[in-house]
VEXDREN-212608 format. One record per residue (C-alpha): residue in three letters; residue number from 1; x, y, z. Coordinates in steps of 0.25 Angstrom, whole numbers, plus 5000, padded with zeros to 4 digits. Each point is the difference from the previous one (the first is absolute). Layout:
<sites>
<site aa="ALA" i="NUM" px="X" py="Y" pz="Z"/>
...
</sites>
This chain:
<sites>
<site aa="UNK" i="1" px="5000" py="5000" pz="5001"/>
<site aa="UNK" i="2" px="5005" py="5013" pz="4995"/>
<site aa="UNK" i="3" px="5001" py="5011" pz="5012"/>
<site aa="UNK" i="4" px="4995" py="5014" pz="4997"/>
<site aa="UNK" i="5" px="5002" py="5012" pz="5009"/>
<site aa="UNK" i="6" px="4989" py="5010" pz="5000"/>
<site aa="UNK" i="7" px="4998" py="5013" pz="5006"/>
<site aa="UNK" i="8" px="4991" py="5013" pz="5001"/>
<site aa="UNK" i="9" px="5004" py="5014" pz="5004"/>
<site aa="UNK" i="10" px="4992" py="5013" pz="5002"/>
<site aa="UNK" i="11" px="5005" py="5013" pz="5002"/>
<site aa="UNK" i="12" px="4988" py="5005" pz="5007"/>
<site aa="UNK" i="13" px="4988" py="4991" pz="5003"/>
<site aa="UNK" i="14" px="4993" py="5002" pz="4992"/>
<site aa="UNK" i="15" px="5009" py="5006" pz="4989"/>
<site aa="UNK" i="16" px="5010" py="4997" pz="4990"/>
<site aa="UNK" i="17" px="5004" py="4986" pz="5000"/>
<site aa="UNK" i="18" px="5008" py="4989" pz="4994"/>
<site aa="UNK" i="19" px="5001" py="4985" pz="4999"/>
<site aa="UNK" i="20" px="5011" py="4991" pz="4995"/>
<site aa="UNK" i="21" px="5003" py="4985" pz="4999"/>
<site aa="UNK" i="22" px="5014" py="4993" pz="4998"/>
<site aa="UNK" i="23" px="5001" py="4985" pz="4998"/>
<site aa="UNK" i="24" px="5012" py="4992" pz="5004"/>
<site aa="UNK" i="25" px="5003" py="4998" pz="4985"/>
<site aa="UNK" i="26" px="5001" py="5014" pz="4998"/>
<site aa="UNK" i="27" px="4987" py="5005" pz="4993"/>
<site aa="UNK" i="28" px="4993" py="5011" pz="5006"/>
<site aa="UNK" i="29" px="4990" py="5011" pz="4998"/>
<site aa="UNK" i="30" px="4995" py="5012" pz="5006"/>
<site aa="UNK" i="31" px="4989" py="5011" pz="5000"/>
<site aa="UNK" i="32" px="4992" py="5010" pz="5008"/>
<site aa="UNK" i="33" px="4988" py="5008" pz="5000"/>
<site aa="UNK" i="34" px="4998" py="5015" pz="5004"/>
<site aa="UNK" i="35" px="4990" py="4999" pz="5010"/>
<site aa="UNK" i="36" px="5000" py="4986" pz="5008"/>
<site aa="UNK" i="37" px="5002" py="4993" pz="5013"/>
<site aa="UNK" i="38" px="5013" py="4992" pz="5005"/>
<site aa="UNK" i="39" px="4990" py="4987" pz="5002"/>
<site aa="UNK" i="40" px="4995" py="5002" pz="4985"/>
<site aa="UNK" i="41" px="5015" py="5001" pz="4995"/>
<site aa="UNK" i="42" px="5004" py="4987" pz="5009"/>
<site aa="UNK" i="43" px="4988" py="4992" pz="4993"/>
<site aa="UNK" i="44" px="5003" py="5006" pz="4987"/>
<site aa="UNK" i="45" px="5015" py="4996" pz="5000"/>
<site aa="UNK" i="46" px="4995" py="4985" pz="5003"/>
<site aa="UNK" i="47" px="4989" py="5001" pz="4989"/>
<site aa="UNK" i="48" px="5010" py="5004" pz="4990"/>
<site aa="UNK" i="49" px="5010" py="4989" pz="5003"/>
<site aa="UNK" i="50" px="4990" py="4989" pz="4999"/>
<site aa="UNK" i="51" px="4995" py="5005" pz="4987"/>
<site aa="UNK" i="52" px="5014" py="5003" pz="4994"/>
<site aa="UNK" i="53" px="5008" py="4987" pz="5004"/>
<site aa="UNK" i="54" px="4995" py="4987" pz="4997"/>
<site aa="UNK" i="55" px="5001" py="4987" pz="5007"/>
<site aa="UNK" i="56" px="5000" py="4997" pz="5016"/>
<site aa="UNK" i="57" px="5003" py="5012" pz="5009"/>
<site aa="UNK" i="58" px="5004" py="5004" pz="5014"/>
<site aa="UNK" i="59" px="4995" py="5014" pz="5002"/>
<site aa="UNK" i="60" px="5009" py="5006" pz="5011"/>
<site aa="UNK" i="61" px="4996" py="5013" pz="5006"/>
<site aa="UNK" i="62" px="5002" py="5009" pz="5013"/>
<site aa="UNK" i="63" px="4986" py="5003" pz="4999"/>
<site aa="UNK" i="64" px="4992" py="4994" pz="5012"/>
<site aa="UNK" i="65" px="4987" py="5004" pz="4994"/>
<site aa="UNK" i="66" px="5003" py="4992" pz="4987"/>
<site aa="UNK" i="67" px="5006" py="4988" pz="5007"/>
<site aa="UNK" i="68" px="4991" py="4999" pz="5012"/>
<site aa="UNK" i="69" px="4988" py="5000" pz="4990"/>
<site aa="UNK" i="70" px="5005" py="4987" pz="4994"/>
<site aa="UNK" i="71" px="5007" py="4994" pz="5013"/>
<site aa="UNK" i="72" px="4987" py="5002" pz="5008"/>
<site aa="UNK" i="73" px="4990" py="4998" pz="4989"/>
<site aa="UNK" i="74" px="4993" py="5012" pz="5000"/>
<site aa="UNK" i="75" px="4997" py="5000" pz="4986"/>
<site aa="UNK" i="76" px="4991" py="4987" pz="5002"/>
<site aa="UNK" i="77" px="4990" py="5007" pz="5010"/>
<site aa="UNK" i="78" px="5001" py="5013" pz="4990"/>
<site aa="UNK" i="79" px="4995" py="4991" pz="4988"/>
<site aa="UNK" i="80" px="4989" py="4993" pz="5009"/>
<site aa="UNK" i="81" px="4995" py="5014" pz="5004"/>
<site aa="UNK" i="82" px="5000" py="5007" pz="4988"/>
<site aa="UNK" i="83" px="5013" py="5008" pz="5003"/>
<site aa="UNK" i="84" px="4994" py="5005" pz="5012"/>
<site aa="UNK" i="85" px="5009" py="5000" pz="5013"/>
<site aa="UNK" i="86" px="4996" py="4995" pz="5015"/>
<site aa="UNK" i="87" px="4994" py="5014" pz="5002"/>
<site aa="UNK" i="88" px="4990" py="4999" pz="4986"/>
<site aa="UNK" i="89" px="5008" py="5010" pz="4994"/>
<site aa="UNK" i="90" px="5007" py="4999" pz="4986"/>
<site aa="UNK" i="91" px="5014" py="4994" pz="5001"/>
<site aa="UNK" i="92" px="5010" py="5011" pz="4996"/>
<site aa="UNK" i="93" px="5006" py="4999" pz="4987"/>
<site aa="UNK" i="94" px="4990" py="4989" pz="4997"/>
<site aa="UNK" i="95" px="5003" py="5002" pz="4984"/>
<site aa="UNK" i="96" px="5015" py="4996" pz="5002"/>
<site aa="UNK" i="97" px="4997" py="4989" pz="5010"/>
<site aa="UNK" i="98" px="4990" py="4993" pz="4990"/>
<site aa="UNK" i="99" px="5010" py="5000" pz="4989"/>
<site aa="UNK" i="100" px="5012" py="4996" pz="5009"/>
<site aa="UNK" i="101" px="4992" py="4988" pz="5005"/>
<site aa="UNK" i="102" px="4995" py="4997" pz="4986"/>
<site aa="UNK" i="103" px="5015" py="5000" pz="4995"/>
<site aa="UNK" i="104" px="5005" py="4992" pz="5012"/>
<site aa="UNK" i="105" px="4990" py="4989" pz="5003"/>
<site aa="UNK" i="106" px="4990" py="4998" pz="4988"/>
<site aa="UNK" i="107" px="5012" py="4995" pz="4990"/>
<site aa="UNK" i="108" px="5008" py="4988" pz="4998"/>
<site aa="UNK" i="109" px="5013" py="5006" pz="5006"/>
<site aa="UNK" i="110" px="5004" py="4999" pz="5013"/>
<site aa="UNK" i="111" px="5002" py="5015" pz="5007"/>
<site aa="UNK" i="112" px="5004" py="5001" pz="5014"/>
<site aa="UNK" i="113" px="5003" py="5012" pz="5009"/>
<site aa="UNK" i="114" px="5011" py="5003" pz="5010"/>
<site aa="UNK" i="115" px="5003" py="5011" pz="5010"/>
<site aa="UNK" i="116" px="5014" py="5006" pz="5000"/>
<site aa="UNK" i="117" px="5004" py="5011" pz="5010"/>
<site aa="UNK" i="118" px="5001" py="5014" pz="4994"/>
<site aa="UNK" i="119" px="5013" py="5007" pz="4999"/>
<site aa="UNK" i="120" px="5007" py="4987" pz="5004"/>
<site aa="UNK" i="121" px="5012" py="5000" pz="4990"/>
<site aa="UNK" i="122" px="4994" py="4989" pz="4991"/>
<site aa="UNK" i="123" px="5005" py="5005" pz="4987"/>
<site aa="UNK" i="124" px="4988" py="4998" pz="4990"/>
<site aa="UNK" i="125" px="4990" py="5006" pz="5011"/>
<site aa="UNK" i="126" px="5010" py="5012" pz="5001"/>
<site aa="UNK" i="127" px="4999" py="5001" pz="4985"/>
<site aa="UNK" i="128" px="4985" py="4999" pz="4999"/>
<site aa="UNK" i="129" px="4998" py="5011" pz="5010"/>
<site aa="UNK" i="130" px="5009" py="5009" pz="4993"/>
<site aa="UNK" i="131" px="4994" py="4997" pz="4987"/>
<site aa="UNK" i="132" px="4986" py="5003" pz="5007"/>
<site aa="UNK" i="133" px="5005" py="5013" pz="5006"/>
<site aa="UNK" i="134" px="5007" py="5005" pz="4987"/>
<site aa="UNK" i="135" px="4986" py="4999" pz="4993"/>
<site aa="UNK" i="136" px="4993" py="5007" pz="5011"/>
<site aa="UNK" i="137" px="5009" py="5012" pz="4998"/>
<site aa="UNK" i="138" px="4998" py="4999" pz="4986"/>
<site aa="UNK" i="139" px="4985" py="5001" pz="5002"/>
<site aa="UNK" i="140" px="5002" py="5011" pz="5010"/>
<site aa="UNK" i="141" px="5008" py="5008" pz="4990"/>
<site aa="UNK" i="142" px="4988" py="4997" pz="4989"/>
<site aa="UNK" i="143" px="4990" py="5005" pz="5010"/>
<site aa="UNK" i="144" px="5007" py="5013" pz="5002"/>
<site aa="UNK" i="145" px="5001" py="5003" pz="4985"/>
<site aa="UNK" i="146" px="4985" py="4998" pz="5000"/>
<site aa="UNK" i="147" px="4996" py="5010" pz="5010"/>
</sites>
């Protein structure tokens, strides 16, 4: 299984943000949005990694939000409850969660998720973080030009 490190960044929350992934074999991609949240960028990084890299994957992230959803199985109850949380309110980022769950669990390949500590010196995690921040700054400058 190919290990892929993902990360998201946001300069303000909400604000300009970036996402990135980098695989063990050197493949990578990054992008962002002018107005987003850190959590949306974390999810977007994983979505792009799964969409763009074929085969079985281990998605590695420092996002407890992303990893705990799969480790704790939150997505199962969200699906059963029409993407409402335990307080009967809409799950935040449901559009991205639905896409991610579909990509990760409704296909014929194996996708798993692992937590890594942020800023712990793991090379590919640090590179994904740097790429995501680079995109967030790019989108911040783009936003400044528009206003």
